[in-house]
C-alpha positions in Angstrom: -0.4 5.8 11.1 -0.3 9.2 12.6 3.5 9.7 12.9 4.1 12.1 10.0 7.8 12.2 10.7 8.3 8.4 10.4 10.2 7.0 7.4 7.9 5.8 4.7 8.1 3.8 1.5 5.9 4.6 -1.4 3.8 1.9 -3.0 1.8 2.3 -6.2 -1.7 1.1 -6.9 -3.1 1.0 -10.4 -6.8 1.1 -11.3 -6.9 -0.7 -14.6 -10.7 -1.1 -14.7 -12.8 0.8 -17.3 -14.6 2.8 -14.5 -13.8 4.8 -11.5 -13.7 2.9 -8.2 -13.9 4.2 -4.6 -13.5 2.7 -1.2 -10.8 2.2 1.4 -7.3 1.5 0.2 -5.1 -0.7 2.4 -1.3 -1.1 2.0 0.5 -3.8 4.0 4.2 -4.7 4.0 5.3 -8.1 5.2 8.5 -10.1 5.2 9.1 -13.7 4.0 7.7 -15.0 7.3 4.5 -13.1 6.7 5.1 -10.8 9.6 3.5 -7.4 9.0 6.0 -4.6 8.9 3.9 -1.6 8.0 0.3 -0.7 7.3 -1.5 2.3 5.9 -5.1 2.9 4.9 -7.3 5.7 3.6 -10.4 6.6 1.7 -9.9 7.1 -2.0 -11.6 7.6 -5.3 -9.6 6.4 -8.3 -10.6 7.5 -11.8 -10.4 4.8 -14.5 -6.9 3.9 -15.7 -5.2 5.9 -12.9 -2.6 5.3 -10.3 -2.3 6.3 -6.6 0.9 6.4 -4.5 0.5 5.6 -0.8 3.2 6.1 1.8 3.6 3.1 4.2 5.5 3.8 7.5 8.6 1.7 7.9 9.9 3.0 11.2 11.8 0.2 13.0 11.9 -2.1 10.1 15.3 -3.6 9.0 16.3 -2.8 5.4 15.5 -5.6 3.0 13.0 -6.9 0.4 9.3 -7.0 1.5 6.1 -8.0 -0.1 3.7 -5.1 -0.6 0.0 -6.1 -0.7 -2.4 -3.4 -1.7 -6.1 -3.8 -1.9 -9.1 -1.6 -2.3 -12.4 -2.5 -0.5 -15.5 -0.9 -1.9 -18.9 -0.9 -0.2 -19.6 -4.0 -2.2 -16.4 -5.9 -1.3 -12.8 -6.3 -2.5 -12.6 -4.7 -5.9 -8.9 -4.6 -6.7 -5.7 -6.2 -5.2 -2.1 -6.1 -6.2 1.0 -7.7 -4.8 4.6 -7.1 -5.6 8.1 -7.1 -4.0 9.5 -3.8 -2.8 12.9 -2.9 -1.4 12.9 -1.0 1.9 16.0 1.0 2.7 15.5 2.8 6.0 19.0 4.2 5.9 18.3 6.6 3.0 
């Protein structure tokens, strides 16, 4: 997303592989009805046993609990994926 002033929620992605991994990192927020609320992506190189924080825009989303799905696609396919619940509070 290009709106730098939009509210964002930070999601963490952990590379627990014993090697560095690179590719495109995608972060998606969706609600219980699986409606996408926010998406971000970017090229990354994660060293082994490291973590990256990505800001996902949440402009226009109601506050509540969302599912964050984060996955990294390398040139050879999906390498890592993580899913967890995250609280979005756009009033902060």
